[in-house]
C-alpha positions as CSV (number, residue, x, y, z in Angstrom):
1,M,0.2,-13.9,4.1
2,K,0.4,-12.5,0.6
3,Y,-2.9,-11.0,-0.2
4,K,-2.5,-11.8,-3.9
5,H,-3.0,-15.4,-2.7
6,I,-6.5,-14.5,-1.8
7,E,-7.4,-13.4,-5.3
8,E,-5.7,-16.5,-6.7
9,F,-7.6,-18.6,-4.3
10,K,-10.9,-17.0,-5.3
11,Q,-10.2,-17.6,-9.0
12,K,-9.3,-21.2,-8.4
13,M,-12.5,-21.7,-6.4
14,I,-14.6,-20.0,-9.1
15,L,-13.2,-22.4,-11.7
16,K,-13.8,-25.4,-9.4
17,A,-17.4,-24.3,-8.9
18,K,-17.9,-24.0,-12.7
19,K,-16.4,-27.4,-13.2
20,K,-17.9,-29.4,-10.4
21,G,-20.7,-27.2,-9.3
22,L,-21.4,-25.8,-5.8
23,Y,-21.9,-28.2,-2.9
24,E,-22.3,-28.1,0.8
25,N,-19.1,-27.1,2.6
26,F,-17.7,-25.5,-0.6
27,G,-14.1,-24.5,-0.1
28,Q,-13.8,-25.8,3.5
29,D,-11.0,-28.2,2.7
30,E,-9.0,-25.5,1.0
31,I,-9.6,-23.0,3.8
32,R,-8.4,-25.6,6.4
33,K,-5.2,-26.0,4.4
34,L,-4.7,-22.2,4.3
35,K,-5.2,-22.0,8.0
36,D,-2.6,-24.7,8.5
37,K,-0.2,-23.1,6.0
38,Y,-0.4,-19.6,7.7
39,Q,-0.7,-20.9,11.3
40,Y,-4.1,-19.4,11.8
41,N,-4.2,-17.7,15.2
42,P,-6.9,-15.0,15.7
43,Y,-5.4,-14.2,19.1
44,G,-1.7,-13.9,18.2
45,S,0.5,-11.0,17.1
46,P,-1.0,-8.1,15.1
47,K,0.3,-9.8,11.9
48,E,-1.3,-13.1,12.8
49,R,-4.6,-11.4,13.7
50,E,-4.5,-9.5,10.3
51,D,-3.9,-12.8,8.5
52,A,-6.7,-14.5,10.4
53,K,-9.1,-11.7,9.6
54,H,-8.4,-12.2,5.8
55,I,-8.8,-15.9,6.1
56,D,-12.1,-15.5,7.9
57,A,-13.3,-13.1,5.2
58,L,-12.3,-15.7,2.5
59,E,-14.2,-18.4,4.4
60,M,-17.3,-16.2,4.5
61,W,-16.9,-15.5,0.7
62,C,-16.8,-19.3,0.1
63,M,-19.9,-19.8,2.3
64,N,-21.9,-17.1,0.4
65,Y,-20.6,-17.7,-3.1
66,T,-23.5,-18.4,-5.5
67,G,-21.7,-18.6,-8.8
């Protein structure tokens, strides 16, 4: 996983929140797509665990984002 994708993702989600407002399950569809794209596996190889940790942190950011 390229970690610059995380910053791009956050910027995209901030713009989406400004446009459409915040809602329940904000960002969950996008996080699910990321998990599929990077074969999310928190129990795999060290690289897979590192990627999973970053995706989990991004998911927490979405859940706690207030605008």
